[in-house]
Each structure stands twice: as structure tokens, then as C-alpha cells.
C-alpha positions as CSV (number, residue, x, y, z in Angstrom):
1,X,0.0,0.0,0.1
2,X,1.2,3.5,-1.0
3,X,1.9,5.8,2.2
4,X,1.0,9.3,1.9
5,X,3.2,12.2,3.3
6,X,1.9,13.9,6.5
7,X,-0.3,16.8,6.1
8,X,2.5,19.6,6.8
9,X,4.1,18.5,3.4
10,X,1.0,20.4,1.9
11,X,2.2,23.6,3.3
12,X,5.7,22.8,1.9
13,X,4.6,22.1,-1.5
14,X,2.6,25.5,-1.2
15,X,5.8,27.2,-0.9
16,X,8.1,25.4,-2.9
17,X,6.2,24.8,-6.1
18,X,5.6,28.3,-6.8
19,X,9.3,29.4,-5.7
20,X,10.6,26.9,-8.2
21,X,8.5,27.8,-11.0
22,X,9.1,31.5,-10.4
23,X,12.8,30.7,-10.5
24,X,12.7,28.8,-13.6
25,X,10.6,32.0,-15.4
26,X,13.4,34.2,-14.0
27,X,16.0,32.2,-15.8
28,X,14.0,31.9,-19.0
29,X,13.6,35.8,-19.2
30,X,17.5,36.0,-18.8
31,X,17.4,37.8,-15.4
32,X,19.9,35.4,-14.1
33,X,22.4,36.1,-17.0
34,X,22.0,39.9,-16.1
35,X,22.5,39.1,-12.4
36,X,25.6,37.2,-13.1
37,X,27.2,39.9,-15.3
38,X,26.2,42.4,-12.6
39,X,28.1,40.6,-9.9
40,X,31.2,40.3,-12.4
41,X,30.9,36.6,-13.6
42,X,32.5,36.2,-16.9
43,X,30.5,33.0,-17.8
44,X,27.0,32.8,-16.5
45,X,26.3,29.4,-18.0
46,X,26.8,27.6,-14.7
47,X,24.6,29.8,-12.9
48,X,21.9,29.5,-15.7
49,X,21.9,25.7,-15.8
50,X,22.0,25.5,-12.0
51,X,19.0,27.8,-11.6
52,X,17.1,26.1,-14.4
53,X,17.6,22.6,-12.8
54,X,17.1,23.7,-9.2
55,X,13.8,25.6,-10.4
56,X,12.5,22.6,-12.3
57,X,13.1,20.0,-9.4
58,X,11.9,22.3,-6.9
59,X,8.7,22.8,-8.8
60,X,8.4,19.1,-9.3
61,X,9.0,18.4,-5.7
62,X,6.4,21.0,-4.7
63,X,3.8,19.3,-7.0
64,X,4.8,15.9,-5.5
65,X,4.4,17.4,-2.0
66,X,0.9,18.8,-2.9
67,X,-0.3,15.7,-4.4
68,X,0.8,13.1,-2.0
69,X,0.0,14.8,1.3
70,X,-2.7,13.7,3.5
71,X,-5.5,15.7,4.4
72,X,-6.2,16.7,8.2
73,X,-9.1,14.1,7.9
74,X,-8.3,11.1,5.6
75,X,-11.4,9.1,5.4
76,X,-13.1,6.9,2.5
77,X,-14.6,9.9,0.8
78,X,-11.2,11.7,0.6
79,X,-9.8,8.5,-1.0
80,X,-12.5,8.3,-3.4
81,X,-11.9,11.8,-4.6
82,X,-8.2,11.3,-4.9
83,X,-9.0,8.3,-7.2
84,X,-11.6,10.0,-9.3
85,X,-9.2,13.0,-9.5
86,X,-6.4,11.0,-10.8
87,X,-8.5,9.3,-13.4
88,X,-9.9,12.6,-14.6
89,X,-6.2,14.0,-14.7
90,X,-5.1,11.0,-16.7
91,X,-8.1,11.4,-19.2
92,X,-7.2,14.9,-19.7
93,X,-3.6,14.3,-20.2
94,X,-4.3,11.6,-22.9
95,X,-6.6,14.0,-24.7
96,X,-4.0,16.9,-24.4
97,X,-1.3,14.4,-26.0
98,X,-3.6,13.2,-28.7
99,X,-4.8,16.6,-29.9
100,X,-1.3,18.2,-29.3
101,X,0.6,15.2,-31.4
102,X,-2.1,15.4,-34.1
103,X,-1.6,19.1,-34.5
104,X,2.2,18.5,-34.5
105,X,1.7,15.9,-37.2
106,X,-0.1,18.3,-39.7
107,X,2.3,21.3,-39.0
108,X,4.3,22.4,-41.9
109,X,7.3,23.1,-39.7
110,X,7.0,20.8,-36.7
111,X,9.0,21.8,-33.5
112,X,12.5,20.5,-33.2
113,X,13.8,18.4,-30.2
114,X,13.7,21.4,-27.7
115,X,10.2,22.2,-28.6
116,X,9.0,18.5,-28.3
117,X,10.7,18.2,-25.1
118,X,8.8,21.3,-23.9
119,X,5.5,19.8,-25.2
120,X,6.0,16.6,-23.3
121,X,6.9,18.5,-20.0
122,X,3.8,20.4,-20.5
123,X,1.8,17.3,-20.7
124,X,3.4,15.9,-17.6
125,X,2.8,19.0,-15.7
126,X,-1.0,19.1,-17.1
127,X,-1.6,15.9,-15.4
128,X,-0.3,16.9,-11.7
129,X,-1.7,20.4,-11.9
130,X,-5.3,19.2,-13.1
131,X,-5.2,16.7,-10.2
132,X,-4.2,19.0,-7.8
133,X,-6.7,21.3,-8.7
134,X,-9.5,19.2,-9.2
135,X,-9.0,17.3,-5.9
136,X,-8.7,20.4,-3.7
137,X,-11.8,22.0,-5.4
138,X,-13.9,19.0,-4.6
139,X,-12.5,18.6,-1.1
140,X,-12.4,22.1,0.0
141,X,-15.0,24.0,-2.0
142,X,-17.2,21.3,-3.5
143,X,-18.1,19.9,0.0
144,X,-19.2,23.2,1.3
145,X,-21.7,23.7,-1.7
146,X,-23.0,20.3,-1.0
147,X,-23.4,21.0,2.8
148,X,-25.3,24.4,2.2
């Protein structure tokens, strides 16, 4: 049986995931290169690659912590919502891949290696972000609508 993380990891994931994503965006905008030139580094490649890797894996760990953390009250309803959210996220990811790869197949100039890698990274994150949003919406907002 798969063991879930304690509830406190949900807060950690809420801090680490956006921080990692923001670091990756800052690197993509070239602000890390500007900063490294400002402090006098002649070759900013190491700092760029380090911030990209750290940002990506921090975002990934934050998503993991958000996805696999227990709720304060973990009962059968929560387990059922967790399973349904995984199924919905998997279905949405499959549809995203089918539609996306079909569009790529009909393009006159299809994306090269980096473009396809970015497409598959987005497909992976689509699954996890869809799962997190749907699960938390049903558990924290949908229940209150049902109770009223």
C-alpha cells in the first residue's frame, strides 16, 4: 500500500512549487544572466543551468508534496475523490497528448527536439496540476456547496 506524506508537507509544497516555477521563469527571461554579469561573472552558463535545474526540480517536488500529502481528515470519501481526480487528470492528459501530437503531425514546420521536450514537459505538468486543482476544489470548495 502506498503511504501518503504527512499533512504538513502540503504547506511545504505550497511554498516550494511556486518558488521553483518563479525561479525557472526568471532564468527563462534572462534575469539570471543579467544578475551574473552584474556581480562580475564572466561565464553565466553555470548559474543559468543551476537555476534552471534547481527551479525545475523544486517545482516538481512541490507538486509531489501537494499531490501526495494527507488531508487533516483522511477518510473513504477523500480516498474516493483522490482516485476520481487521478482518473480525470489521466483522461485530460491523454486528450492533450492526442490533440497536441495530431496538431504537430499536420504542421508544415514541426517543432524540433527542444520544442517537443517542452511539449512533453507541459503534458506531464498538465496531469499533476489538473489533479491538484480538481482534488482540492472538490474537497475544499465542493463539499461546502453540498453541505449548504
